[in-house]
C-alpha positions in Angstrom: -48.5 4.7 -31.4 -47.8 1.4 -32.9 -49.0 2.7 -36.3 -46.8 5.8 -36.0 -43.8 3.7 -35.0 -44.5 1.4 -38.0 -44.6 4.4 -40.4 -41.3 5.7 -39.0 -39.7 2.3 -39.4 -40.9 2.1 -43.1 -39.5 5.6 -43.8 -36.2 4.7 -42.2 -36.0 1.5 -44.2 -36.8 3.4 -47.4 -34.1 5.9 -46.7 -31.6 3.2 -46.1 -32.5 1.5 -49.3 -32.2 4.8 -51.2 -28.8 5.4 -49.6 -27.7 1.9 -50.7 -28.8 2.5 -54.3 -27.3 6.0 -54.6 -24.2 5.7 -52.4 -22.8 8.3 -50.1 -23.1 12.0 -51.0 -19.8 13.5 -52.0 -18.6 17.0 -51.0 -18.6 18.0 -54.7 -22.3 17.5 -55.1 -21.9 14.1 -56.8 -22.7 10.6 -55.6 -21.3 7.2 -56.3 -23.8 4.7 -57.8 -23.9 1.5 -55.8 -25.2 -1.9 -56.6 -25.8 -5.3 -55.0 -22.4 -6.5 -56.3 -20.5 -3.5 -55.0 -17.2 -4.1 -53.2 -15.6 -2.2 -50.3 -14.0 0.4 -52.6 -17.2 1.4 -54.5 -16.6 -0.7 -57.6 -19.1 -3.1 -59.1 -19.3 -5.5 -62.0 -20.9 -4.4 -65.3 -19.7 -7.5 -67.2 -18.0 -10.7 -66.1 -14.6 -9.1 -66.9 -14.9 -5.5 -65.9 -15.5 -3.5 -62.7 -16.4 0.2 -62.7 -16.7 3.0 -60.2 -19.1 5.8 -61.0 -19.1 9.5 -60.0 -22.5 10.7 -61.1 -24.1 14.2 -61.1 -27.7 14.5 -59.9 -29.0 15.4 -63.3 -28.4 13.7 -66.7 -25.1 14.7 -68.3 -22.6 13.4 -70.7 -20.1 10.9 -69.3 -16.3 10.7 -69.4 -14.7 7.3 -69.1 -11.4 7.4 -67.2 -9.0 4.7 -68.4 -6.0 4.1 -66.2 -2.5 3.0 -67.1 -0.9 -0.2 -66.1 -1.0 0.9 -62.4 -4.8 0.4 -62.5 -7.5 2.2 -60.6 -6.7 0.9 -57.2 -3.7 0.5 -55.0 -0.9 3.1 -54.8 -2.3 5.3 -57.6 -6.0 5.0 -56.9 -6.2 8.6 -55.9 -5.1 9.8 -59.4 -8.1 8.5 -61.3 -10.5 9.4 -58.4 -9.1 12.9 -58.4 -9.8 13.2 -62.2 -13.3 11.9 -61.6 -14.1 14.7 -59.2 -12.5 17.3 -61.5 -14.8 16.1 -64.3 -17.8 16.3 -61.9 -17.0 19.9 -61.1 -17.0 20.9 -64.8 -20.3 19.2 -65.4 -19.6 15.6 -66.5 -20.4 12.2 -65.1 -17.2 10.2 -64.6 -16.6 6.4 -64.7 -13.4 4.6 -63.7 -12.7 1.3 -65.4 -10.9 -1.5 -63.6 -9.6 -4.1 -66.1 -7.9 -6.2 -63.5 -10.0 -7.2 -60.5 -12.8 -9.1 -62.2 -10.2 -11.2 -63.9 -8.4 -12.0 -60.7 -5.3 -10.0 -61.8 -3.3 -7.9 -59.3 -3.3 -4.1 -59.7 0.0 -3.1 -61.3 2.4 -0.4 -60.4 4.5 0.5 -63.4 4.7 -1.2 -66.8 7.6 -3.6 -66.3 6.3 -7.1 -66.5 2.8 -6.1 -65.6 0.3 -8.2 -67.6 -2.7 -6.5 -69.2 -5.5 -8.1 -71.1 -4.7 -7.8 -74.9 -5.8 -4.6 -76.7 -8.7 -6.3 -78.5 -10.0 -7.5 -75.2 -9.8 -4.0 -73.6 -11.5 -2.5 -76.6 -14.4 -4.9 -76.1 -14.4 -4.0 -72.4 -14.8 -0.3 -73.0 -17.4 -0.9 -75.7 -19.4 -3.1 -73.2 -19.0 -0.4 -70.5 -20.5 2.1 -72.9 -23.4 -0.1 -73.7 -24.1 -0.4 -69.9 -23.8 3.3 -69.4 -26.2 4.1 -72.3 -28.9 2.4 -70.3 -28.4 4.6 -67.2 -30.9 7.4 -66.6 -28.1 9.8 -65.5 -26.2 9.5 -68.8 -27.2 11.9 -71.6 -25.6 12.5 -74.9 -22.2 11.3 -76.1 -19.1 9.9 -74.3 -15.6 11.3 -73.8 -12.5 9.4 -72.8 -9.4 10.3 -70.8 -6.6 7.8 -70.6 -3.1 7.7 -69.1 -0.1 5.8 -70.4 -1.4 2.5 -71.6 -4.9 3.9 -71.1 -3.9 6.8 -73.4 -2.8 4.3 -75.9 -6.2 2.7 -75.6 -7.8 6.1 -76.3 -5.8 6.3 -79.5 -6.7 2.7 -80.5 -10.4 3.4 -79.9 -10.1 6.5 -82.2 -9.4 4.1 -85.1 -12.7 2.3 -84.8 -16.0 3.7 -86.1 -18.2 4.9 -83.3 -21.3 7.0 -82.9 -21.0 7.1 -79.1 -17.6 8.6 -78.4 -17.2 12.3 -79.2 -13.7 13.1 -77.8 -10.7 11.5 -76.2 -7.8 12.9 -74.2 -4.5 10.9 -74.0 -1.9 11.6 -71.4 1.6 10.4 -72.2 0.2 7.6 -74.4 2.3 4.6 -75.2 2.2 5.0 -78.9 5.4 2.8 -79.1 4.3 -0.8 -78.5 0.6 0.2 -78.0 -1.1 2.1 -80.8 0.2 4.5 -83.4 -2.1 7.4 -84.1 -4.3 7.1 -87.2 -4.1 9.9 -89.8 -7.9 10.1 -89.7 -9.2 9.4 -86.2 -13.0 8.7 -85.8 -13.2 11.4 -83.0 -11.2 14.4 -81.8 -8.1 13.5 -79.8 -6.0 15.6 -77.6 -2.5 14.3 -76.6 -0.3 15.5 -73.8 3.3 14.4 -74.5 6.2 14.5 -72.1 9.4 15.3 -74.0 11.6 13.7 -71.4 9.5 10.5 -71.3 11.7 7.4 -71.7 8.8 5.0 -71.4 6.0 6.3 -73.7 8.4 7.8 -76.3 6.7 11.0 -77.6 8.2 10.8 -81.1 5.9 7.8 -81.9 2.9 9.9 -81.1 3.5 12.8 -83.4 1.0 13.3 -86.2 0.8 15.4 -89.4 -1.3 18.6 -89.0 -4.9 17.5 -88.7 -8.0 19.2 -87.4 -8.9 16.2 -85.3 -5.8 16.2 -83.3 -4.7 18.7 -80.6 -1.1 17.9 -79.5 0.7 19.6 -76.5 4.3 18.9 -75.6 5.9 19.6 -72.2 9.6 20.1 -72.2 11.5 18.4 -69.4 8.4 16.6 -68.3 8.7 12.8 -67.7 6.2 10.0 -67.6 3.2 10.3 -65.2 4.1 14.1 -64.8 0.6 14.8 -63.5 0.7 12.3 -60.6 2.0 14.0 -57.3 4.9 12.2 -55.7 7.4 13.2 -53.0 10.5 12.5 -55.1 11.3 11.1 -58.6 11.4 7.4 -59.1 13.8 5.7 -61.5 12.4 2.4 -62.8 14.4 -0.3 -64.6 12.9 -1.4 -67.9 11.2 0.3 -70.8 12.5 0.8 -74.3 15.6 2.7 -73.2 16.5 0.5 -70.2 15.2 2.8 -67.5 12.7 5.6 -67.2 11.8 8.2 -64.6 8.4 8.9 -63.0 8.5 12.5 -62.0 5.8 15.0 -60.9 5.8 18.4 -62.8 3.3 20.7 -61.1 3.5 23.3 -63.9 2.9 20.8 -66.7 0.2 19.1 -64.6 -1.8 22.3 -64.1 -1.4 23.5 -67.7 -2.4 20.1 -69.1 -5.4 19.9 -66.9 -6.7 23.3 -68.0 -6.2 22.3 -71.6 -7.9 19.0 -71.2 -10.9 20.5 -69.5 -11.3 23.2 -72.2 -10.9 20.6 -74.9 -13.7 18.5 -73.4 -16.0 21.5 -72.8 -15.8 22.6 -76.5 -16.6 19.1 -77.8 -18.7 17.2 -75.3 -22.1 18.8 -74.7 
């Protein structure tokens, strides 16, 4: 009886250890990778400056890195990036959320007015270091995709200017081309942009490019900044290049852009 009890205890201990390493099972068939440095929200450090949260399928697949805007990956808009991670899981990709703030002791932002971000060259290095970490994981296979929002979309465009063998495709939602990064005439990987024509923060006219096989550009009339983030009512924010800008949900543009983004990824990231 003592031996049987000891065996049961060992099995339970092993199960608990496995659960700690793999994280809780998700309803969509994915699990969140855990680590000894994990915090209460499922993020863990991959470098001294960057936290990530991973949504990983149970067989090796390509990985899409989700890059938030100035609002970050936690706080009020945390559900936005997590929702995208689960969408990416459902269509067959691993997803990794990047938190540029917490490891640096910076508060998660809500809007761009006065919110500090690490400089662009630092964030470029952050993403490159995250990629190096992910390449060593057994659940990653193949190339990487990116999807970024607002300043994160600007970072996708900036990354497309740098030679890379790892990144195959990038999607930029309402990217801040003005003040962040103007598109290159010859990007290093295929880029899809979703531009809101009533955006008074990330001005769409700065993102337009000459016809180019490496760009896919979609414009949404009457859509405003953060048009894919559900909210009960529009929010008018003071600041930005035109003195104020609106944050307004547009369910039609949100649904259409999501369909286009998924199809774009599926044709380029295998």
